[in-house]
N, C-alpha and C positions, 0 to 999 in steps of 0.2 A: 461567519465564513464557513463554507463546507470544504473539508480537507480530507483527501484520500491519502492514507499513509502507506508507504512501501513496506514490504514484508520485514525488512531488517529494522525499520523504525518500530514496528509492533514488537518484535523480539526485544529490542532495547528497552522499550517501555516496561516490559515484563521482567526482564532479568538484569539489565544494566542501565538504569535510567541516567546514570552519570555520563553515559555516552551522548546523551542529548544535551546540546548546549542550553544555556539558560533561556534563550528566546524560544527555542523549540519546546522545551518543557512547559513554559508559560502558555504557549500556543495550544498544546494538546490538553493542558489542564484547565484552560479557560472555559467557563460555561457559555461564553458567547460564541464559541466555535462548535461545529458539528464534526466529529471525527469518524471516519469510515475506514474499514478494512475490506479490501476486495475478497470475494469468495475465491478468486484466483490465487491470492496469497495463501489461503488455507490449502488449496490444491498443491501449491508449490511446496509448502512445508511437508506434506505427506509424500509427495514424489521424492523429495530429497531424503526423507527418512527411508523410503523403500530402497533407494540406491546406496544407503549407508553414509550419506554426507552429514546428516544431523540426527539427533534423537528428539522426538517430540513426546514429552512425558506429561502433557497437559492437553486439555480440550480447548482448542483455540476459540470456539464459539462461546464457551463459558467464560474464558478469560477476557474476551472482547466485551461481553456484557458486564463483567465485574469492573472493567476499567472505563466504562462509558463509551465504548467504541461500537458503532453499528456495522454489521456485516452487510456489504453491498453485493447483491447478486449480479452476475454477468448477463447482460441482456442482449437481445438481437441488435438493438441500436449500438451497443458497445462493440459487438462483432463487426457491424458495418463500418464503424469508425476505425477499428483495427485494420480492416482491409484498405483504408485510405492512408494509413500511416506510411511515411517514407521509411526506408530500411536503415536508419541511422544506428539502430540497436538491434541485435539479432536474438536476444534472450526473449523467448515467447511469453514468459510470465510478466516480465517488465513491460513488454509491448502491450499486453492486455491491460495492465494497470494504467499505463499512459493513455490508452484508448478510452478506458473508463473515465479517467479524470477529464479528458477533453469532451467526451460525449455528455457527461453529466455536469459540465461547467464547474469543476472543482479545482481547488489548488492541490498540488501534489507535494508531499513531503518525502524527500529521499536524499541520500548522500551520493547517489550514483550520478557521476558526471556525464554519463551517456544519455541522461534524460534532457540535458540542456538544449539540444537542437530542436526539440519538439515544441509545438505551439501550445504550451501549457504552463501556467504560472507555478513556479517551484518555490518551496520554502526550505 
């Protein structure tokens, strides 16, 4: 299964794996699944750092590689899907991640309840 993880799931994997329930931990650790991190999540981390919300003291690309997570570039097709999304959720980064999951036929792993109304399988 191809799974796109939300930004907070990636952070939890790195610093607080205990926040992932047993099923999610198994899912991200299973070799039968392909785990992806959106390039938009990396942009989100550095924008939040620039405005003082968080401190990013690691290289997200290196950490993704070390944890077996592949970085997924944001494509023109993803942008087209973004344009078709209803406005259930206003956060631009979350909307881009949702659009990527839909456009690339991936499951999406997130704790954000605002993702539920979208036509995307959630984990």
